[in-house]
N, C-alpha and C positions, 0 to 999 in steps of 0.2 A: 367049468371052463368055456362051455358054449356060450353061457350068458355073458361072460366077461368079454369074449370076442364080439358078441353083438353090440354090447354097449360101446366098445372102442370104435367099431364101425359106425355107430350112430353119431358119436361125438365127432369123428373125423369128417363125416359127410356134412354135418351142421357147420363145423369150422371151415369147410370148403365152400360154404355158401348154398348148399342144397336146401330147398324149402322144408321146414320142419314137418309139416303134415305129410308131404310126399315121402320123406325119409322114414317116418313112423309107420307108414303103410308098406313101403317098399321092403323093409327088413322081414316082416312076418310073411309076406307073399313069397319072397325068395326062399325063405326057410322051409316053407310048406312045399313048394315046388321041388326042392332038393331032397327033403326027408320024407315027404308024403305022410306026415304024422296026422293030418287032419284034412277033411274036404275043403276045397277052396271057398265053398259057400259060407264057411265060418268067418271069413274076412268082412263081407258086408253085413253079416249078422251082428257081429261084434261092434262094428261101426254104428249101426243103427241103435244098438242097446246103449252105447255111450252117450248118445244125444237124446235119447227117448226120456226126457224129463221136463216137466212143466217149468220149474224155476229158471231153466236156461233160456226161456223165451224172454226174460227180462233184459238179456244182454243187448239185443238190438235197440230197445228203448233207451237204455243208458247211453249207447253210442249215438243215437239220434239227438238226445238231449244236448250232448257235448257239441255236436256238429251245429245244431241250431243256435246254441249259445254264441259260437264263433261268428256265425252268419249275422246274428242279430247285434254283433259288437258289444255283447255283454261282457266279454273278456276285458275289453278296453276299459269299461267302467270299474271293473274289479282291480285293475292295474292302478287307476287313479285313486281309488279308495285305499288301496295298500300303501301307496306313496304318502297319502295324507296321514295314515295311521303311524307310519314310520317316522315322519317329521324330519328333524335335521340330524338323525343318527348318522354316524360315520358309516360309509359304505351303504347308503340308503337304497340304492337301486338293487344291490345284491339282496338286502333284507326284504325289499318289495318283492323280489323274485320268489322267495320262500313263501311269503305271505299269500301271494296270488295262487301259488300252487295249492296251499291250504284251502283257500276259497274254491278254487277250480275242482279240487278233489271231491268236494261235496255235491258235485253236479255231473260228473262224468264217470269216474271209476276206472280210468285206464292210464297207465303210466306212459305209454307212447303218445296218446293224445295230449296229455299234460305236457310232455317235452316239446312236441311239435307246436302246440298253440302258444304256450308261454314263451317258448324259445324264440319263435318267429317274431314276437313282439318285443322282448326284452333283451335278447342277446345282441342285436344290432344296436340298440340304444345304449347298452352297457359298453360296448366297444367304442362308440362315439364319445362316451363320457370318460374314456381313458382306462377302462378295465382291460387287462390282457384277455385275448380271446379264449385262451384255454381255461382261465378262471371262469369267465362267463359261461362257457359250455359245461364246466364241471358243476357249478352250483345249480344250473338249470337241469342237468341230468339227475343229480342226487336228490334235489327237491321234488322231482317228479315222482319219486317213489311213494310220496305222500298221496298221489293220486290213486293208488291202489290200496290204501290202508284206511284213511278216513272214508267212511261210507258215503255213497255207495261204492262197492268194489266188485268188478267183474270177476276177479280170481276168487274172491270170497264166495260168490254164488256157485262157481264151478266146484270149488273144494267142499262147500257144504252139501251140494248134491251128491258128490262121490262118497262122502262119509256119513250122510244121513244126519247132518248137523243143522240146527235152526239158523237160517240166514239172519233173522232178526238178532239173535245172540251174537253172531259174528259181527254184524254192523255195530252193535252197541259196544262190543269189546274193542273194536278197532279205533274208537273215537280217542281215547287217552293215548295209545301208542302213536297215533298219528300226530296229535299235538305235541307229544314229547319229541318226536323226530323233528318237527318244525322248529321247536324251541332250541333243540341241540344244534341244528344247522345255523340258526341265527346267532347263537353264542360263538360258534367257530367263525362265522362271517365277521362278527365284530373284532375278534382277535386279529384276523387276517387283514381287515380293512385298516385298523389302527397301525399295524405294523407296516403296511404299504402306503399309508396315507391316501386311501381311496376317496372319492368324491363324497360330498355332504350335500344333502337336499338344501337349497337355499330358502325354501319355504318353511317358516317356522310352524311348529305344532299348534293347531288351532282347532278348538272343539266346534266352533261355528262352521269352519270349512269342512270338517269331518261330518258334521250333521247334514250339510248341504249335499256332500257327495254321497253319504249314506242314503238320503232321500232319493237321489237319482238312481242309486243302485238297488233300491228296495225290492223291485220286482225280481232282479237277479238273485238277491239273497233269499227270496221266497222259494226258490227251486229246491236248494238243499234242505231247508226247514220242512217243507212239505214232504220231500222224499224220505228223509231220515225219520222225521217224526211220525209219519204214517206207518212206517215198518216197525220201528222200535216200540211204539205204543199200541200195536196190534190193530190199527185202524184199517190197514190194507195189507195184502200180500206183497211180495217184492215185485211180482209182474204188474199188478194193478198200480203200484206206486211208480214203477218205470213209465207206464203209459200215461199216468196222470202228469208226471213232470215233464215228459216230452210234449204233451199237449199245452202245458203252462209256457214252456219255452217258445213253442210256435206262436201262441197267443201273444206273448210279450213282444216277440219280434215283429209280428204282423200289425198289431193294433195299439201297442203301448209305445215302443220305441220306433216302430215303422221303418225299420232298417232291413227288413227281409222282403224281397220281391220274388216273383215266380222263378227266376233263373237260379238265384242262390238257394232258394228253398228246395228246388229240385236237386241241385248239387249236394245239399246237405243230406238228403235222403239216399242219394247214390253212394256217398261216401260212408254214411253209417251202415248200409246193408252190405257194402263191400268189406268194410272192416269187420263186421259181424260174421260175414261168411268165412274170413280168414280164421277167426277164433273157432267157429264150429268145425272147420276142417281139422284143425289141431285136436279138438276134443274127440271127434269121430276117429280120427287116425290112432288116438291113444288107446282105443278099445282093443284091436288086434295086437298091438304092441305089449299092452299090459297082460293080455291073455298069454302071449308068448313067454314073457318073463316069469309069470306065475307057473306055467307048465314046465319050464326049465329049472324051477326051484330058486331063481334068483331073488324073488321076493322074500321067501322064507329065510335064505342065508343072510340077506340084508338085515332083517328083523333080528335074527339071532345074534349077529355081530354087534349091533347097537345095544341090544339088551344085555350083552355081556359086560357093559360098563355101568349098569344101573346100581351096582353095590356102592357107588360114590356119586351122589347127585351132582356135585360140581364137576367131576370128571365126565359124567354123562353129558352135562350141558355144554361143556367145552367141545367134546367130540361132535356132538350134534352141530354146533355152530361151525366147527371146521369143515364138517362133511357138507353142510349147506353152502358154505363159502366156496369149497372146491368145485362142487357140482355147478354153482351159479357161474363159475369161471368159464365153463366149457359147454354148458347147455342153455338153451333158451328158457327164460323164466316161466313162460306159459307151459312149455313141455315139462318142466321140472315139477310145477305145481300139479298138472294133470296127471302125470305118470308116477312121480315119485312121492308127491304130496300125501296121497291117502296112506301109503305105506308108513311114512314118518309120523302121521297123526296116530295111526294104529300102534306104532312103537311107543310113542309117548303116553298113550292111554294105558297100555300094558305096564308102563313104568310107573303108573300112578298119577299122572296129569289129567286134568280135565280136558275133554275133547275140544271144548271151545278155545282154552288156552293153547292146546296143541296145534289147532288149525291156525290160529293167529300167528303163532311162532313160525309155522311153515310159510304162510303168506307173506309175512314181513321179511323173513330171511330170503326167500326167492325173489321177491320184488327188489330187495337190495341187490340180488344178483343180476337184475336187468340192467344195472349200470356198471357191473363189474366187468373190466377188460378180461379176455379179448373179445367175447361174443355178445355183450350186453347191447340190446337193441337201443335202449335210451342213450347209452354211451355213444354209439354210432351216430344217432339222430342229432344229438346236441353238437357233436363234433362237425357234422356236415352243415348245420345251421351256422355255426361260428366260423367255418372254413379255416380250421387249424388242424395241425397234425394230431392224430389220436394219441400218440405217446405222451405229448404235452398235456392233453386232457386228462389222461390217466394219472400222471404226476400231480396234477392240480386236485384230483379227486381223492388223493391218498389220505389226508387227515380226516375227511368226512367219512370215507369207508371204514376206517379204524373206529371212529366214534360210533358209527351205526351198528357195527358188529359187536361192539361192547354193549350197546343198548340191547341188541338181540339177546345176548347172554343174560343181561338183567331180566328181560321178559320171561325167560325160562326159570330163573331161581326166585323171581318175586311174582307169584301167580296173581296177586291182587291188582296189579297193573291192568291185566287183560280181563280179570274176572269181576271186578267191582261193579261196572255198569251192567253187565248181563245179570248179575245177582240183584242189583238194585231195581231193574226193570222186570224182574221175575222170570227171566228166561232160564235161570239156573237156580236150584235150591241151595 
């Protein structure tokens, strides 16, 4: 009963707008003060233990890479390349929105960064082209989930560290689901665009034009190739790969495109470290909160409840998807992955799933939760950029969310989707 009360308090505070990291620390502190079950020194000790891991140091490098890309106008080049690849397809700007997110995902690893960067470029342009603001915000928010699935992925690093799973295996396993999500969103875009007679790009599909734009974007495309390739093929660890790609992004911006000066370089570093600090605060705060849930038996109760459905694999998959969906509605995706993610991975492993598949299901599911109303951060960000009412954005997102949760169900019942590449690259026997 105590654990249920604490979780309700946590959800209420988050929904009222309290910072996630502050809330996760406040609850165990207050509980210890009231019950005196442990010395207060346990709080900082648990916080330090939660962030005392080398792989987590890759997070600032990925954040910095994304910020440097934006400062170097690399994202603008990716938008141009995406539009050329789409050609005269109906709803071309909506399709380009998804394709840009797929390119951007290979360089940053953050859903919020994807939403803010791609949204600031494409949402105003889509509105000028006649798209409803709610639709422009919806497709921007939903496609941003790819930013945390196609490697690199900050949340994959966090969950891999918590569960002792290979980061390289998760990166390899995230490639196919990320591409599938992008393809699924583009199919839905096409249906909606035809039904609503959305705009069509006047520029015809041209291999010559694509070749020219690809050449201009070649240094930008080098970043995900180096990052993913070095980790997946075992050339470098995730930290070294992050440092290398941040260095490449800085070099490209300074000396190739020459669009970075001292001021925007300094701003990029400041934003990257500020955003990284926000992630680390949540990770650190999850330490004492997870300790509290464990000591109250909530973790064990959750595991036993979910395992009670394993007698039927399809029922277990359905219950797991519904649980992730409901939790994503009321809690921040980062908090879900950090606090609840390791528990769900452990449950799936006990139910007979591979740890890599389990981790990818958890990451994909809770990243979809980052756009699920009412507390999805990408949902709020896209709505703010488009300057439309959030309930209209939520309604426009509905067909995409239904399709994404159906895909999540498929990831559970069809393990080869997530396990094919990790097995092919030798991460999993």
